[in-house]
C-alpha positions as CSV (number, residue, x, y, z in Angstrom):
1,M,-40.7,-115.3,-26.4
2,A,-39.5,-111.8,-28.4
3,L,-43.3,-110.7,-28.6
4,T,-43.8,-111.8,-25.0
5,E,-40.4,-109.2,-23.8
6,V,-42.0,-106.5,-26.2
7,I,-45.2,-106.7,-24.5
8,V,-43.4,-107.3,-21.1
9,V,-41.6,-103.7,-21.9
10,F,-43.9,-101.6,-23.0
11,G,-46.2,-102.9,-19.7
12,S,-43.8,-102.2,-17.4
13,A,-43.1,-98.0,-19.1
14,L,-47.0,-97.8,-18.7
15,C,-46.8,-98.4,-15.0
16,A,-44.0,-96.0,-14.8
17,V,-45.6,-93.2,-15.9
18,A,-48.5,-94.5,-14.5
19,A,-46.8,-93.9,-11.0
20,G,-45.7,-90.5,-11.6
21,I,-48.9,-89.0,-12.5
22,L,-50.1,-90.5,-9.2
23,Y,-47.1,-88.8,-7.2
24,L,-47.4,-85.7,-8.9
25,G,-50.8,-85.0,-8.8
26,R,-50.3,-85.8,-4.7
27,T,-47.6,-83.0,-4.5
28,P,-49.4,-79.7,-2.4
29,A,-49.7,-77.0,-4.8
30,S,-47.7,-75.0,-2.6
31,G,-45.1,-76.6,-3.3
32,V,-44.8,-75.5,-6.9
33,Q,-45.4,-71.7,-6.3
34,S,-42.9,-71.9,-3.8
35,I,-40.1,-71.5,-6.7
36,A,-39.1,-68.6,-7.2
37,P,-38.8,-67.5,-11.5
38,L,-35.5,-66.9,-13.4
39,V,-34.7,-63.8,-13.5
40,P,-32.4,-62.4,-16.6
41,R,-30.0,-60.0,-15.7
42,F,-27.6,-57.9,-17.6
43,S,-24.1,-58.0,-16.9
44,F,-21.1,-56.8,-19.0
45,L,-17.3,-57.2,-18.2
46,F,-14.6,-54.7,-18.9
47,D,-11.0,-54.4,-19.7
48,G,-10.1,-51.5,-18.9
49,V,-12.4,-49.8,-21.2
50,D,-12.8,-52.4,-23.8
51,L,-15.8,-54.5,-23.2
52,E,-14.1,-58.5,-22.8
53,H,-17.6,-60.1,-22.4
54,A,-21.6,-59.0,-22.1
55,S,-24.5,-61.4,-21.7
56,P,-27.1,-62.1,-24.0
57,H,-29.2,-59.2,-25.3
58,A,-27.1,-57.0,-23.0
59,E,-24.2,-55.6,-25.8
60,T,-27.8,-53.4,-27.3
61,A,-27.8,-51.2,-24.5
62,M,-24.7,-49.9,-25.5
63,R,-24.8,-46.6,-27.5
64,R,-22.1,-47.4,-30.1
65,E,-20.5,-44.3,-32.1
66,P,-17.6,-44.3,-34.4
67,G,-14.7,-43.1,-32.7
68,V,-16.2,-43.9,-28.7
69,T,-14.5,-46.2,-26.5
70,D,-16.8,-49.4,-25.0
71,W,-16.8,-47.6,-22.3
72,H,-18.5,-44.4,-23.1
73,A,-21.3,-46.6,-25.2
74,L,-22.0,-48.4,-22.3
75,K,-22.4,-45.1,-20.0
76,A,-24.1,-43.2,-23.1
77,G,-26.8,-46.1,-23.3
78,L,-27.3,-46.5,-19.3
79,S,-26.9,-42.6,-18.0
80,S,-30.1,-41.8,-18.3
81,R,-31.4,-45.1,-16.7
82,F,-28.8,-45.0,-14.4
83,P,-27.2,-41.4,-14.0
84,G,-24.0,-41.4,-12.1
85,L,-21.9,-43.9,-13.8
86,P,-17.7,-42.9,-13.5
87,D,-16.3,-41.7,-17.1
88,A,-13.5,-43.5,-18.6
89,E,-10.5,-42.0,-16.8
90,D,-12.4,-43.0,-13.3
91,I,-13.0,-46.8,-14.4
92,Q,-9.9,-47.6,-12.4
93,S,-10.2,-45.8,-9.3
94,V,-14.0,-46.9,-8.5
95,E,-13.9,-50.7,-6.5
96,T,-17.7,-51.1,-5.9
97,L,-21.1,-48.7,-6.8
98,T,-24.3,-49.3,-6.4
99,L,-27.0,-47.1,-8.7
100,Q,-30.4,-47.3,-8.4
101,A,-32.8,-46.1,-11.3
102,A,-33.5,-42.7,-11.8
103,R,-37.3,-43.3,-12.3
104,S,-39.5,-44.2,-8.8
105,D,-41.3,-47.1,-10.6
106,D,-38.0,-48.5,-11.8
107,S,-36.9,-50.8,-9.0
108,A,-33.9,-51.7,-11.0
109,V,-30.3,-51.6,-9.7
110,L,-27.0,-51.6,-11.3
111,R,-24.3,-52.7,-9.4
112,L,-20.1,-51.9,-10.1
113,H,-17.2,-53.4,-8.8
114,R,-13.7,-54.7,-9.2
115,E,-12.8,-58.2,-9.9
116,A,-9.1,-59.6,-11.0
117,G,-8.3,-56.2,-12.3
118,K,-11.3,-55.7,-14.5
119,T,-14.8,-54.3,-14.0
120,R,-18.3,-56.1,-13.9
121,V,-21.6,-54.3,-14.5
122,E,-24.8,-55.9,-13.8
123,I,-28.1,-54.5,-13.8
124,E,-30.0,-56.5,-10.8
125,D,-34.5,-56.0,-12.3
126,Q,-36.8,-58.6,-10.0
127,T,-39.8,-57.4,-13.0
128,V,-40.7,-60.0,-14.9
129,G,-40.3,-59.5,-18.5
130,D,-37.7,-59.4,-21.6
131,P,-35.1,-57.5,-20.1
132,N,-33.9,-55.7,-23.2
133,T,-37.5,-54.2,-23.5
134,K,-37.7,-53.1,-19.9
135,H,-34.3,-51.5,-20.2
136,T,-35.2,-49.7,-23.7
137,I,-38.3,-48.7,-22.6
138,Q,-36.9,-47.7,-18.9
139,S,-34.2,-45.2,-20.9
140,L,-36.4,-43.5,-22.9
141,E,-39.4,-42.8,-20.3
142,S,-36.2,-41.2,-18.3
143,E,-34.9,-39.7,-21.1
144,L,-38.2,-38.4,-21.6
145,D,-38.9,-36.8,-18.1
146,S,-35.4,-35.3,-18.4
147,L,-36.4,-33.6,-21.6
148,R,-39.4,-32.5,-20.1
149,L,-37.1,-30.4,-17.3
150,A,-35.3,-29.3,-19.4
151,A,-38.0,-27.6,-21.9
152,K,-40.3,-26.3,-19.2
153,A,-37.5,-24.9,-16.9
154,A,-35.5,-23.5,-19.1
155,P,-34.9,-19.2,-18.9
156,Y,-36.2,-18.5,-22.2
157,P,-39.7,-19.1,-23.5
158,I,-40.3,-22.2,-25.9
159,W,-43.3,-23.4,-27.2
160,L,-44.9,-25.7,-29.9
161,V,-47.4,-24.8,-33.0
162,D,-49.1,-26.8,-35.3
163,E,-50.2,-26.8,-38.9
164,T,-52.4,-25.0,-38.2
165,D,-50.4,-22.2,-36.2
166,S,-52.0,-22.8,-33.0
167,I,-49.9,-22.9,-29.9
168,T,-50.3,-26.3,-28.6
169,W,-47.1,-26.5,-25.8
170,R,-45.4,-23.5,-24.0
171,N,-42.8,-24.0,-21.7
172,A,-43.1,-21.9,-18.0
173,A,-40.5,-18.9,-19.5
174,Y,-43.3,-18.3,-22.0
175,E,-46.5,-18.7,-19.3
176,T,-44.6,-15.8,-17.3
177,L,-43.7,-13.9,-20.5
178,E,-47.5,-13.9,-21.3
179,K,-48.4,-12.9,-17.8
180,A,-45.9,-9.3,-17.6
181,A,-47.1,-8.6,-21.7
182,K,-50.9,-9.6,-21.1
183,G,-51.1,-8.1,-17.8
184,V,-54.3,-9.3,-16.3
185,N,-56.3,-9.6,-19.5
186,T,-56.9,-13.8,-20.0
187,D,-59.3,-13.9,-22.3
188,D,-56.5,-13.2,-24.8
189,T,-55.3,-16.4,-26.5
190,S,-52.9,-14.0,-29.5
191,A,-49.6,-15.0,-29.7
192,I,-46.9,-12.6,-28.2
193,F,-44.1,-13.0,-30.7
194,E,-46.1,-11.4,-33.7
195,F,-44.2,-11.8,-36.8
196,A,-44.8,-13.3,-40.2
197,P,-43.5,-17.1,-40.9
198,D,-41.8,-15.6,-43.9
199,D,-40.0,-13.1,-41.8
200,L,-37.4,-16.4,-41.3
201,T,-37.0,-17.5,-44.4
202,G,-33.7,-17.6,-44.7
203,K,-32.5,-16.5,-41.7
204,S,-31.5,-18.3,-38.9
205,S,-33.3,-16.0,-36.5
206,V,-35.6,-13.0,-36.0
207,R,-35.6,-10.2,-33.7
208,V,-39.5,-9.5,-32.3
209,P,-40.0,-6.8,-30.0
210,V,-42.9,-7.6,-27.1
211,K,-44.3,-5.0,-25.2
212,M,-44.7,-5.4,-21.7
213,D,-48.5,-4.3,-20.7
214,L,-47.5,-4.1,-16.5
215,N,-44.7,-1.3,-17.3
216,G,-45.4,0.1,-20.9
217,T,-41.2,-1.1,-21.9
218,T,-40.7,-3.0,-25.0
219,E,-38.2,-6.2,-24.7
220,W,-36.6,-7.5,-27.5
221,Y,-36.1,-11.2,-28.3
222,S,-34.6,-13.3,-31.2
223,V,-36.5,-16.1,-32.0
224,T,-35.7,-19.2,-33.8
225,A,-37.3,-22.1,-36.0
226,T,-36.9,-25.3,-36.0
227,Q,-39.1,-27.8,-38.0
228,A,-40.6,-31.0,-37.2
229,D,-42.9,-32.9,-39.5
230,E,-45.9,-31.0,-38.9
231,A,-45.0,-28.6,-36.0
232,T,-42.2,-26.0,-35.4
233,A,-40.9,-25.6,-32.2
234,F,-40.1,-21.8,-31.8
235,H,-37.4,-20.8,-29.1
236,A,-37.1,-16.8,-28.1
237,V,-33.8,-16.0,-26.7
238,D,-33.4,-12.3,-24.6
239,I,-31.3,-9.4,-26.4
240,N,-32.2,-6.8,-24.7
241,A,-28.6,-6.1,-23.7
242,V,-27.5,-6.1,-27.3
243,I,-30.0,-3.9,-28.5
244,Q,-29.1,-1.5,-25.5
245,A,-25.4,-2.0,-26.4
246,E,-26.5,-1.2,-29.9
247,V,-28.1,1.8,-28.8
248,A,-25.3,2.9,-26.6
249,Q,-23.0,2.5,-29.8
250,R,-25.0,4.5,-32.3
251,N,-25.3,7.4,-29.9
252,F,-20.8,6.8,-29.2
253,V,-21.0,7.1,-33.2
254,Q,-23.1,9.7,-33.8
255,T,-21.1,11.8,-30.7
256,L,-18.2,11.3,-32.1
257,A,-18.8,12.3,-35.8
258,K,-20.2,15.1,-33.7
259,T,-17.0,15.6,-32.4
260,F,-15.0,15.2,-35.7
261,A,-17.1,17.6,-37.9
262,Q,-15.8,20.2,-35.2
263,L,-12.4,19.8,-36.1
264,S,-9.8,21.5,-38.5
265,I,-7.8,18.6,-38.5
266,G,-8.9,15.9,-41.8
267,L,-9.3,13.0,-40.4
268,A,-9.5,9.9,-42.3
269,I,-10.5,6.2,-41.0
270,F,-10.2,3.0,-43.1
271,D,-11.4,-0.4,-42.2
272,R,-9.4,-3.8,-42.1
273,N,-10.9,-4.2,-45.6
274,C,-9.0,-1.0,-46.8
275,Q,-12.3,1.1,-47.3
276,L,-12.6,4.1,-46.3
277,A,-15.5,3.7,-43.3
278,L,-15.0,7.3,-41.6
279,F,-14.1,11.3,-42.5
280,N,-14.6,14.5,-41.3
281,P,-15.9,17.6,-43.3
282,A,-12.5,19.0,-42.9
283,L,-10.8,16.1,-45.2
284,V,-13.4,17.8,-47.4
285,D,-12.2,20.7,-47.6
286,L,-8.4,20.2,-46.7
287,T,-8.4,17.5,-49.5
288,S,-11.0,19.4,-52.5
289,L,-12.2,15.6,-52.8
290,P,-16.2,15.7,-53.6
291,A,-18.1,14.3,-50.8
292,E,-20.0,12.1,-52.9
293,F,-16.5,10.5,-54.0
294,L,-15.6,9.9,-50.3
295,S,-19.2,8.7,-49.1
296,G,-18.7,5.7,-52.0
297,R,-16.5,4.1,-49.4
298,P,-13.2,4.1,-52.0
299,D,-10.1,2.5,-51.1
300,M,-6.8,2.9,-50.1
301,L,-5.1,3.2,-53.1
302,S,-7.8,5.4,-55.2
303,F,-8.4,7.8,-52.3
304,F,-4.7,8.9,-52.5
305,D,-5.0,8.3,-56.7
306,R,-7.3,11.0,-56.3
307,L,-5.2,13.2,-53.9
308,R,-2.3,13.0,-56.3
309,D,-5.3,14.0,-58.8
310,N,-5.8,17.1,-57.4
311,R,-2.4,17.8,-56.2
312,V,-2.9,17.3,-53.0
313,M,0.2,15.5,-52.1
314,P,3.2,15.7,-53.6
315,E,4.0,14.7,-57.3
316,P,5.9,11.8,-57.2
317,K,9.2,12.1,-58.8
318,N,9.1,8.0,-60.9
319,Y,5.3,7.6,-61.5
320,G,6.3,3.6,-62.4
321,S,6.9,3.3,-58.0
322,W,4.1,5.1,-57.1
323,R,2.0,2.2,-56.1
324,Q,5.3,1.0,-53.7
325,E,5.0,4.0,-52.1
326,I,1.9,3.9,-51.5
327,S,1.5,0.3,-50.0
328,A,4.6,1.6,-48.0
329,M,3.1,4.4,-46.6
330,I,-0.2,1.9,-46.0
331,N,2.6,-0.5,-44.0
332,A,3.9,2.2,-42.1
333,A,0.4,3.7,-41.3
334,S,-0.6,0.0,-39.8
335,H,2.3,0.4,-37.1
336,G,2.3,3.8,-36.3
337,S,4.9,4.9,-37.4
338,Y,3.8,7.4,-40.9
339,H,5.0,10.9,-40.0
340,E,5.6,13.3,-42.4
341,T,4.9,17.0,-43.9
342,W,3.8,17.3,-47.6
343,T,4.6,20.9,-49.3
344,L,2.1,21.0,-51.8
345,D,2.6,23.6,-55.4
346,T,0.2,26.1,-54.0
347,G,1.9,27.0,-50.8
348,H,0.5,25.0,-48.5
349,T,2.0,22.2,-46.4
350,Y,0.3,19.4,-44.4
351,R,1.5,17.5,-41.6
352,V,0.3,13.9,-42.5
353,S,0.1,10.8,-39.8
354,G,-1.1,7.4,-40.0
355,R,-2.1,5.1,-37.0
356,P,-3.4,2.2,-36.5
357,H,-7.1,1.5,-34.5
358,P,-8.6,-1.8,-33.5
359,D,-9.7,-4.7,-36.1
360,G,-6.7,-3.3,-38.2
361,A,-8.4,-0.4,-39.0
362,I,-6.4,2.8,-40.3
363,A,-6.5,6.2,-39.4
364,F,-4.8,8.9,-41.8
365,L,-4.4,12.8,-40.0
366,I,-4.1,15.7,-42.3
367,E,-3.4,19.0,-40.5
368,D,-2.9,22.4,-41.9
369,I,0.7,24.1,-40.9
370,T,1.2,26.5,-43.4
371,A,0.7,29.2,-40.8
372,E,3.0,27.6,-38.6
373,I,5.3,26.8,-41.4
374,S,5.5,30.4,-41.9
375,L,5.9,31.3,-38.8
376,T,8.7,29.3,-37.6
377,R,10.2,30.7,-40.6
378,N,10.0,34.0,-40.3
379,F,11.3,33.8,-36.4
380,R,14.1,31.5,-37.4
381,A,15.1,34.3,-40.4
382,E,14.9,37.0,-37.3
383,L,17.1,34.7,-35.6
384,E,19.7,34.2,-38.0
385,L,19.2,38.1,-39.0
386,G,19.8,39.2,-35.1
387,Q,22.7,36.7,-35.3
388,S,24.5,38.4,-38.4
389,L,24.0,41.5,-36.8
390,M,25.8,40.4,-33.1
391,D,28.8,38.6,-35.4
392,T,29.2,42.2,-36.9
393,F,29.8,43.5,-33.5
394,E,34.0,43.5,-31.9
395,D,33.1,43.6,-29.0
396,A,32.5,39.8,-27.6
397,L,28.6,38.8,-26.3
398,V,27.6,35.8,-24.5
399,V,23.6,35.3,-23.1
400,F,22.8,33.4,-20.4
401,S,19.1,32.5,-19.2
402,S,18.2,32.7,-15.6
403,A,18.8,29.0,-15.2
404,G,22.3,29.8,-15.8
405,V,22.4,28.4,-19.0
406,L,24.6,29.9,-22.3
407,T,21.3,30.7,-24.8
408,F,23.5,33.1,-27.4
409,C,27.1,34.2,-28.3
410,N,28.8,36.0,-31.3
411,A,31.7,35.2,-33.6
412,A,33.8,37.8,-31.5
413,Y,33.0,35.4,-28.7
414,R,34.0,32.2,-29.9
415,D,37.1,34.1,-31.2
416,M,38.6,35.5,-28.1
417,W,38.0,32.1,-26.0
418,K,37.9,29.5,-28.1
419,L,34.7,28.2,-27.7
420,D,31.9,27.1,-29.9
421,P,28.6,26.3,-28.0
422,D,27.3,25.0,-31.0
423,N,29.3,21.7,-31.0
424,S,28.5,20.5,-27.7
425,F,25.9,18.1,-27.5
426,A,25.1,19.4,-23.6
427,D,23.6,22.5,-22.0
428,V,26.7,24.9,-21.6
429,T,26.4,26.6,-18.6
430,I,27.6,29.5,-16.6
431,V,29.9,27.1,-14.7
432,D,31.5,26.1,-17.4
433,C,32.3,29.4,-19.5
434,L,33.9,30.7,-15.8
435,Q,36.4,27.4,-15.8
436,A,36.8,28.2,-19.9
437,W,37.4,31.9,-19.1
438,Q,39.4,30.8,-15.8
439,K,41.9,29.3,-17.7
440,E,42.2,32.4,-20.1
441,C,43.0,34.8,-17.4
442,E,45.0,35.5,-14.1
443,P,43.3,34.8,-11.3
444,N,40.1,37.4,-10.0
445,P,37.1,37.6,-8.1
446,A,35.5,39.1,-9.8
447,W,34.1,36.0,-11.6
448,G,32.4,34.8,-8.4
449,D,30.5,37.6,-8.5
450,M,29.4,37.1,-12.5
451,R,28.3,33.6,-11.3
452,D,26.3,34.8,-8.3
453,F,25.2,37.6,-10.5
454,V,23.7,34.8,-13.0
455,M,22.3,33.0,-11.4
456,K,19.9,35.6,-8.9
457,L,16.8,35.9,-8.9
458,G,14.9,39.4,-8.4
459,E,16.4,42.8,-8.8
460,R,20.0,43.3,-10.2
461,A,22.2,46.4,-11.4
462,A,24.8,46.2,-13.8
463,W,28.0,46.3,-13.3
464,E,31.8,45.5,-14.6
465,A,35.1,44.7,-13.8
466,E,38.5,44.3,-15.1
467,V,40.3,41.2,-16.0
468,Q,43.6,40.4,-17.2
469,H,43.7,37.7,-20.1
470,M,46.7,36.2,-20.5
471,D,46.9,36.5,-24.8
472,R,45.0,39.9,-24.9
473,G,45.8,42.0,-22.2
474,A,43.4,43.9,-20.1
475,I,39.4,43.3,-20.4
476,R,36.1,45.1,-19.5
477,A,33.6,42.8,-18.6
478,Q,30.2,44.5,-18.6
479,V,27.5,42.0,-16.2
480,S,23.8,43.8,-17.5
481,P,20.2,42.0,-16.5
482,I,17.6,41.9,-19.5
483,V,14.5,40.7,-20.2
484,S,13.7,37.3,-18.5
485,G,16.3,36.9,-15.4
486,A,18.9,36.7,-18.7
487,T,22.5,38.1,-18.2
488,V,24.3,39.5,-21.1
489,I,28.3,40.4,-20.4
490,R,30.2,41.8,-23.0
491,F,33.9,41.9,-23.4
492,S,35.8,44.5,-24.7
493,E,40.1,44.8,-25.5
494,L,41.5,47.8,-23.6
495,V,44.5,47.6,-25.9
496,G,45.5,51.3,-26.1
497,Q,43.2,52.8,-23.4
498,S,43.6,53.7,-19.2
499,K,42.6,51.2,-17.2
500,T,39.7,53.3,-15.6
501,A,36.5,52.5,-15.2
502,V,33.6,53.1,-18.0
503,P,30.2,53.1,-17.9
504,A,28.8,49.6,-17.6
505,L,26.2,48.4,-20.1
506,S,23.0,49.4,-19.8
């Protein structure tokens, strides 16, 4: 009985299989074709900028780098294929976003939407195939298109050279420059940038001139090279503005040098490293320093040491503190506060000043003021002599300028009126003097006439008057005009004399 049951079960199974095959064989072919294939999709779920979930193989599209968030990695991996993804700080403000693929032959669509406080990103692609491989290819092709556009449309020339130094590719800027340089000579296949490969050895760039055939001018470019396997990429940047600025700077420096050469003041300019950068011939004449020494660009300490050796600056009282004094002088010059007069053993007198210049430079100016000092000393000596002479007079003398300011008085005047104008901080005027005189004398209308005479412009005639001093008695005041509109008033005591009129002081 067991064998019979086994045979029955096995036969039933065969009948069921045969019935299924028969049923499938009768199903119309159109029914199979109507079933759409399952299209795999990339899907990402973000909580803020952190990735919470990703579909299988989707995470491989992200370009992860140390120190960047998951959203930055997603944007770096998808931006070449789907430009326009929001930045990390803008995620919360975007509710929905649909982006088409950048390439026209790519039918993929990126959809972004917010759900339950999180951000979901999905890529839908109806083409059959591995989505990971498809995304990689499309991203590389989009990135390649962008790179081609950037290189081709770059405003400066770019070209590639193979191992035989033949140009294999050039951009539009190179072709434009080539036409301008070669003109209508289309048979000329030589390179427009002529330089040897050794010119770039150990350098980041090399300056190359390009002669323009159309206008006969020369343009300058800075060429850099980047080695990549067997090829070399060259980039040329227009530096005409830099060359023109350098030429203008050289011309300006030459103009300054010619101007400095004609100055009688010695000029020494030290750069930020405290080395002599510029000097003029007057410095050689004033300091007696050899031109060879100055051309060797000595530093400040060596420069002043040599001045001391040549006795062109005052000898220090303490040689041990010499360096400290020089350092203090340099520090004062850097703040523009160094101004000194050097009196030398040779009888010469120099005025030395230090001034700061841009970029940390310091300029020292040395001027020979021997003649000026001698003139000042002689003038001062003459003034002292005149003052001593006037102090010997018994009569009181006072001189007022055309503006009514007291400019001179002798000892007799100070004694008579108990005034010393030299001790006053402000200018002493005729009005100030009249107030003091009236306090010591009886009222007299002559005081007002004196004021008007001193302040009067034009021709004036000498005159005199008598005033009564409370302590000294009768005093004769002689008022006379002198040179430059000034006025001298002479007070003489009339003790023992009759109070008759006397001739005015001429």
